[in-house]
N, C-alpha and C positions, 0 to 999 in steps of 0.2 A: 308263819310266826305264831307263837302261842298267845292266847288272850291274856295270860298272866303278865306279859310284858307291859301291856296297857294298864293293867291294874296297879302295878308298881309305879308306873309313870304318873298315874293319877295321884297316888299318895305323895310322891315326891313333889309334884306340882303344887298340891295343896299346902304343903309345908313351905314351899318357896313363896307363895302368895302372902302367907302370914309374915314372913321375914321382910318382904318388900313393902308391905303396908307400914310396918314399924319403921323401916328405914326411910320410907317416903315422908312420913310425918315428922320423924326426928330430924331428917335432913332437909325438910321443906322443899322437896323436889317433886314437881308435877310430872316430870318424865318418869320417875321411879314409881309414882302412884299410878300413872297411866299404864306402865308396864305391869304393875301388880294386877290391875283390872284386866289387862290383856291376858295375863297368865291365869287369872280366875276363870276366864272363858274357856281355857283349856280343860278345866276340870269336868264340866258337863260334856264337852266335846270328846274327851277321852272315855268318859262313861258311856256315851252313846255308841262310840266306835267299838268299845269292848263288848257291849251288848249286841252290836251288829255282827261282830265276828262270831259270837256264840250262836246267833240265829242263823248265820250263813252256813254253819256246819250241820244244821238240821236237814233231814231228808225231805223230799216232796211228800205232800199228803193230799187228802181229798179236797182241801180248801185251797192250798197253795201248790197247784199242780206242777209249777216250774221250780218249786223249792223257794228258798229264802235268799237267793243270791243278791237281790236288789236291796236288802236291808242295809248293806254297807253303803250303797249309793244314796239311799235315803238319808243315812247318817251324815254323809258328806254334804248333801244339799242343805240339811238343817244347820250343820256347823257353818257353812258358808254364809247363810243368811244372818246368823248370829254375828259373824265376823264383820259383815258389811255394816250392820247397825252399830257395832262396837267401834269400828274405825271412824265412823262419822261423829260419834260422841267424843272420842279421843281428840279428833281434829278440832271440834268446837271448844273443848276445854283448853287446848293448847293455844288457840287464837286469843281466848280471854286472858291467859297468862302473858301472852306477848304484849297485850295492851297495858297490863299492870304487872311488870316483872317483880319477882320476889327473890331476895338473896338466899341461896341454898347453902347447905353444909356439904362440901364436896367429899369429905372423908366417908360420910355415910353412903353417899351415892356410889363411891368406888368399891368399898368392901361388900356392900349388898349386891351390886351388879356382878362382882366376881363370883360370889356364891351362886347367883342366878345363872351365870354363864356356864358354870360347871354342871348344874342340874339340866338346863336346856340342851347343852351340848351332848351330855350323856344320853338323854332321851332321843335326840336326833340321830345319833349313831346307832342306837338300838332299833330305830325304825327304818333305817336305810334299806334293809333287805326287803321290806314290803312296799317299796316306792311304786311298783306297778299297780297295786291295788288302790283304786280311787279313794276309798275310805281311809286307808292308812296314809295315802298321799296328802290328804287334807290335814292330818295330824302332823305329818313330817314337815310340810310347808309352814304350818303354824309354829312349830317349835324351832325350825330353822330361822324364821323371822324373829322369834323371841331371842335366840342366841345373837343374831345380828344387832338387835336393839340393845342388848346388854353391852356389846362391844362399843356401840355408839355412845351409850351413857357413860361408860368408863372414860372414853376419849374426851367426851364433852366435860366431864367433871375435872379432868386434868387440865383442860384448856381454861375452864372457869377459875380454877385455883390460881392460875398465873395471870389471867387477863381481867378477872373480876367482872365478867360480862354476864349478868343474870338472864339475858334474853336467849342464851344458848340452850338452857334447860327446856323452855316451852318449844323452841325450834326443833329440838330432838323429839319431843312428844308429838309434834305435828308430823315429822318425818316417819315416826313409827306408825301413826294412823294411816298415812298414805301407803306405806309398805303393806300393812294388813289389808287395806282395801284392794290393792292391786292383786295380791295373791288370792284373795277370796273370790274375786270376780271370775278368775280362771276356773276355779273349782266349781263355782256356781254354774258356769257355762257348760262344763263337761258333765256334771251330774244331772243337770236338767235335760241335756241331750239324751242321756240314757233313759231317764224317766219318761221322756216323750217318745220313746221307741225309735230313737235316732239310729242311723246306720253306723256300725262300728268302723273305726279307722282302718284303712287297708282292705276294705271289702266293698269296693265300688260296684254298683248294680251292673254296669256294662261289663266290667272285668269278670264278675261272677257268671254272667250270662255267657260270655265267650268261653269260659272254662267249661261250662256244662255242655255247650254246643260242640266242643271239641271231642266229646265222648262219642264213640261210634253208635250210630242209629238214633241219636238225639237230633231231631230236625228243627224243632222250634222250642223256645222258652218264653213264658209270659207270667204275669201276676207274681213277680218276684218281690218278696218282702224279707228284709234283713234287719235284725235288731240285736241289741245286747241285753243279756240278762243280768249284767253286772260283773265286774272283774274281767276275766278272760273267757267268760261263758257267752258264746254267740249262738244265734238261732236263725234259721231260714225256712221259708215256705215258698213253693213255686209250682207251676204247672209245666210239664214237658211233653211235647208231642213226639211220638215214636210210631214206627210202622206196626202193622198188625203182626204179632208174634206170640209164641208160646210163653206161658207164665214163667218158666224157668229162665228164659232169656230176659224177661222184664226184671226179674230179681237181680240178674247180673248187671243190668244197666243201673238199677237203683244203687247197688253196692259200689259201682264205679263212680257215680255222682257223689255219694256220701264220702268216699275216700278222697276224691279231688277237693271237695269243699273243706274237709278237715285238714288236709295237708297244705293247701295253698292259701286258705283264708281263715284257718282256726275256727271254723264253724262246726261245732260238735253236735248240735241238735238240728237236723234237717227233716222237713216233711215235703216230699215230692209227690205230686199227683200226676200220674201218667195218663195221657190222653191220646186217642187214635186219630180222630178226624172230626169235621163238622164244628170247628170253633166259630163262635159268633164274631162279628166285626168289632164289637165293643169289648173284646176280652182284654185289651191293654197289652199288646205284644211288647216284648223287649227282645228285639232281634238285631244285634249289632251287625250281623252279616246275613244276606238273604240265603234261604235254603238252597242247597245245591243237590241236585239229584244225580246219583251215580249212573 
């Protein structure tokens, strides 16, 4: 996905915020104002993600030897923290309005939310193709939640118009806050896992060790470390014990290990240290199966 998509989404979201603020004040709707604040948080989130996408395209240099792949993960982590704080604030405001309900103007809620739904729905559809990227996923979830909240506000406004129950508006605001909190916790968990050098999904240590051990002339594997650089970029380092052999044969084993890691576990960056004998007892073996001598 091109960064320009996020730039246009940021401009459209900023215009939507202005419209919802006017609609919220004129319609006296706390749900609409809360949704405006929620959409306002999208503006820096989109800006950070746009900057992260630009940075992620930069090549590695002498300072960032792995490149800038984690800039998107850092953006997702920052956005998630912002969303958690925002959802707690939205929830407290909604609770206060539940204690002291205010009659709203339903027509302002309906038409403003319809316009917001068109904008958020369009942004969500534009971002669907990048759902596998954690950075874009945080924005996708954010805007999908916005679209759902717009639908809820429209439905609530229609119900209030016929039932004259003002407590529905703050109840919707509270529901929006809970939705934002739930979605942001998942993004915060996934992004912090990557930033803390967590193991990528689908690349278990034992499974990777078994795959390496299945290669001919690899007897033992230890000191395995697997981590994600962000997105689909994964890395591994390990030590492998092999019999004494010529350098050409060692190169073939290394090539076979790298090919297996790339094909089976999507690990594109691997560093394998080959060892021959004399490993200390404290080396931290990872041997799912004992060595079998032919």
